[in-house]
C-alpha positions, -999 to 999 in steps of 0.1 A, spaced: -37 -84 69 -25 -48 63 -14 -21 87 -16 17 84 -2 42 110 -22 72 122 -2 105 121 3 122 155 -9 92 175 8 59 182 -20 41 165 -22 16 136 -52 1 119 -51 -35 107 -75 -51 82 -81 -88 87 -93 -117 66 -119 -124 93 -139 -93 82 -127 -72 111 -108 -39 113 -88 -33 145 -70 -2 158 -40 -8 180 -17 14 201 17 2 190 35 17 220 13 -1 246 5 -30 223 -31 -26 234 -62 -31 211 -82 2 212 -111 -3 188 -127 -30 167 -150 -27 137 -170 -57 125 -175 -51 88 -187 -83 72 -180 -121 69 -155 -117 40 -119 -106 40 -110 -70 45 -79 -65 24 -72 -28 32 -80 -1 58 -67 34 60 -69 63 85 -82 97 73 -69 116 104 -83 150 94 -118 136 94 -114 110 122 -122 82 98 -112 47 90 -119 38 54 -119 0 46 -124 -21 15 -137 -57 17 -143 -86 -7 -180 -77 -10 -166 -48 -32 -179 -22 -7 -160 7 8 -170 15 44 -162 46 63 -163 47 101 -157 74 127 -130 59 148 -140 80 179 -177 71 179 -174 37 160 -204 49 139 -205 41 102 -204 73 82 -209 60 47 -209 28 26 -209 23 -12 -200 -2 -39 -167 8 -53 -157 -19 -78 -170 -50 -95 -142 -72 -80 -121 -74 -49 -106 -41 -36 -69 -44 -33 -58 -9 -22 -70 24 -8 -48 55 -8 -58 88 10 -47 120 -8 -26 141 16 -44 174 9 -75 170 -12 -108 153 -2 -99 122 -23 -92 85 -20 -79 63 -47 -89 27 -49 -76 -2 -70 -92 -36 -77 -91 -69 -94 -115 -54 -119 -83 -38 -134 -95 -2 -126 -83 26 -104 -109 50 -92 -108 85 -76 -135 93 -50 -144 128 -37 -159 127 -2 -168 164 -4 -191 156 -33 -209 128 -15 -183 102 -24 -188 108 -62 -165 88 -84 -146 117 -101 -124 97 -124 -116 62 -136 -81 52 -147 -80 25 -173 -50 8 -188 -39 -22 -167 -48 -57 -181 -47 -76 -148 -54 -70 -111 -41 -37 -98 -24 -46 -65 -12 -13 -51 -14 25 -57 9 50 -41 9 89 -44 41 107 -52 51 126 -20 70 152 -41 40 157 -65 6 149 -51 -10 150 -85 11 120 -96 7 84 -85 20 50 -95 3 16 -97 15 -20 -96 -3 -47 -114 -1 -84 -121 2 -75 -158 39 -72 -150 40 -34 -152 41 -2 -131 22 27 -145 26 63 -136 -5 85 -138 -16 121 -134 -48 132 -117 -70 147 -144 -57 123 -171 -75 90 -178 -45 74 -195 -10 68 -179 19 91 -184 41 61 -190 46 25 -182 77 8 -166 84 -27 -178 111 -51 -166 96 -76 -142 90 -111 -157 60 -118 -135 32 -99 -118 41 -68 -98 26 -68 -63 39 -36 -47 54 -1 -54 67 29 -34 81 63 -40 113 76 -25 105 107 -4 139 118 6 164 140 -12 161 147 -49 164 112 -64 134 104 -86 131 68 -75 104 42 -75 108 7 -60 88 -23 -70 85 -60 -59 71 -88 -79 63 -125 -83 97 -130 -101 112 -126 -66 130 -94 -76 130 -59 -63 137 -32 -88 147 5 -83 135 28 -111 144 63 -121 109 76 -131 123 107 -149 146 87 -172 121 58 -171 149 33 -166 156 5 -141 188 16 -122 191 -14 -99 178 -50 -94 180 -65 -60 179 -103 -55 178 -125 -25 142 -135 -17 132 -171 -23 95 -164 -30 72 -137 -44 80 -102 -31 48 -89 -15 57 -55 0 84 -29 -4 91 6 11 117 33 13 123 44 49 111 81 52 143 93 69 171 67 67 188 54 35 171 20 40 148 -1 19 126 -27 35 111 -57 15 89 -85 25 83 -119 8 62 -150 9 95 -167 20 85 -153 54 116 -130 56 121 -93 58 152 -77 41 166 -43 49 189 -28 23 211 3 28 222 25 0 258 39 2 286 34 -22 270 1 -31 239 -19 -22 242 -40 9 215 -60 26 205 -76 59 178 -102 64 156 -108 94 135 -139 101 110 -135 129 107 -163 155 73 -169 140 79 -157 105 49 -145 85 39 -168 56 30 -137 36 42 -103 49 17 -79 33 26 -44 43 52 -21 58 43 11 77 73 33 87 64 55 117 91 77 133 122 56 137 103 23 137 87 2 110 54 -17 115 50 -51 98 19 -71 91 15 -106 78 -10 -132 68 -5 -151 101 -23 -123 119 8 -110 137 19 -74 138 55 -65 145 
């Protein structure tokens, strides 16, 4: 299950392994809309607010696009030859990026009838997550089970560089959007969280504490806080001051596999494999 907030509205969209996509109002905790996609897991769904769309990827390798006002399906196409792990919406261009277990990242242009404009090759295992650099929208990073993070540029088929340091597969990655620090954060199956300086291409900090695979990481957009989630069912918040200090939360019904974080305003939305949203 993954959650994605919609800008300007207190909405979030959750993709479920039941084959359903659900839109919630997180202020009222009311379910607003439901989309029945297929009988297979839907691993990711994203809002495209400027088009009033929800874009979702399922294990039938199809991308489906729905109008979230009318609930009508706008488009559907086969995007990959294996499970779709991630969808990212470009903040200004008519693009989405998708990643898959077929080890590829693809760029799709909805203004050109959803043409695949570019394929990015280089990973040698599943590509678990892609994230666009908020300070340079032509750059993005990818996390893969081949133990690497790769940084790419739109327009170039090969990566700018590769960050290596995790001993097992990398599940998640995020860019730091505040200040002038060129930071990336990653989480992996080695139970570690790493902070990278992507200008110097070095690991500047390794954070320990999780007892199982780290499945999601994010920098808070406004506060000096990092949030991480793990298959140990715990969420950890880390503040960066003179040194790194952490605090851990365990929900009353802890999620077996927290799968995404979605900071919105002063709050953070959490989704997990037990079907619960926090």
